C-alpha positions, 0 to 999 in steps of 0.5 A: 131639220130639212133635207136641204140643210142635211145635204148642205152640211154633208157636202160641206163636211165632204169638201172639208175632208177632201181638202184636208186629204189633199193638204196631207198628200201635198205635205207628203210629196211637195218640195220643202225649203230645205230641198230647194236650198240643197239643190241650189247649193249643189248647182252653185258649187258645180258652177264655181268648180267649172269656172275655177278649174276647167280653164286651168285644165284646158290651158296646156292646149290653149297656148301660153308657156305650156305650149313650149313643152314639145319643143323643150323636150325635143331640144333636151333629147336632141342635145343628149342623144346626138347633137353633143355626142354620138347617136350610137352612144346616147347620153354620153356627151363629147367634151369639145362639142359641149364646151363649144356649144356655149362659145363662139366656135363650131368644131367640124366634128360637132352636129350643130351650126349657127352663130347663136345658141338658138340656131345651134339647138334648132329653135326660132330666134323669137323663142327664148331658150336657155341651156345649162349643164349642172352637176354635183362634183364635190358631193355636197348634194347641191347641183351647181352650174359647171364650167370647163377648167382650162388650166388643166391640160386638155381641160376638165369639169369644175364647178362655178367659182373654183379656181381655173374655171373657164367657160361656163356651161350655160348660155342663151336667154336669161330665164329671169326675164320670163316672168316665171312662166317657163317650161323646162326639161332635164336629162341626165348624161355623162360628161368627162366621166361625171354625171351631169344634168342638162337643163333646157328652159323655154318660155 
């Protein structure tokens, strides 16, 4: 056998060895189909999360019903801490001012004015608002809309539907026309010696 043949065979064997070694290293450090599938799945899950949840997290700052949150809290605080009573005794509501808030009268001693409920609570006419006073006077565990019983001298609180029930302590726009997108604030107060809930709804 010639030296030329031996050298050619040796070169071929060396080339094969290098190729095999290179293939082995590539198999050890290369990207597999499973790696690619996992990476793609994680990317798609992250993209779906961002698209689905980020707009909802930003919605309070992007307008809509949630933009009324500061206003509804301001109205609820104003009514219970001064408008319907005395700022020195917050959450204690004056009976006369509370009843007249929902009727046509504006007593001189009350801290509000205007022909409509929106004017009296200090919101723009184009902003729908509803104010309702609820309570559980009979201890049934259910808050009902309250009214002012005018059949009793001086009047007294009563639940809607009772005999002698006078003006309902609710007024403003009807939340049923809001499409369900409302913002509400509730404050517990004392009226006529009873615990009541003043609920303000805006949309």
